[in-house]
C-alpha positions, -999 to 999 in steps of 0.1 A, spaced: 400 -485 231 394 -514 207 370 -533 229 397 -555 245 398 -557 282 430 -544 298 445 -566 326 469 -550 350 482 -556 385 485 -526 409 494 -522 445 472 -499 467 481 -494 503 502 -526 505 476 -548 488 479 -562 453 449 -560 430 445 -576 396 423 -552 376 405 -556 343 388 -528 324 382 -510 291 406 -481 298 443 -476 290 468 -492 314 484 -459 320 451 -445 333 446 -475 356 481 -470 370 475 -433 375 442 -439 393 458 -466 415 487 -444 424 464 -415 433 444 -437 456 475 -452 471 490 -418 478 457 -405 493 453 -435 516 489 -432 528 484 -395 536 453 -403 556 469 -432 574 499 -410 583 477 -384 598 455 -410 616 478 -439 626 451 -458 646 427 -462 617 422 -496 602 429 -500 564 391 -502 557 385 -470 575 414 -453 557 398 -466 524 364 -451 533 379 -418 542 399 -417 510 367 -425 490 348 -398 508 375 -372 501 377 -382 464 339 -382 461 338 -347 477 364 -334 452 345 -349 423 312 -333 434 330 -299 438 346 -302 403 312 -312 388 296 -282 404 323 -259 391 319 -274 356 282 -268 357 287 -232 367 312 -227 339 288 -242 314 261 -219 327 284 -189 324 292 -198 288 256 -202 279 247 -169 295 273 -151 275 257 -161 242 
């Protein structure tokens, strides 16, 4: 981006958040929608959990996915390097 901070309001799990960052508004909306969907899915499967516990479980799931993708990426890079 051009160095300007993007300001956008999103709703995640029934709460409104005013966010500001260096990324495109569409990306912020996409990330917020993904988190909202993940939290709703967890809450539906575990109706007795508090919102904060739902958020922590969502964060753990997303972090696990990230680490798996990072590992897969590193393996692909190694495979490409080994082919040369």
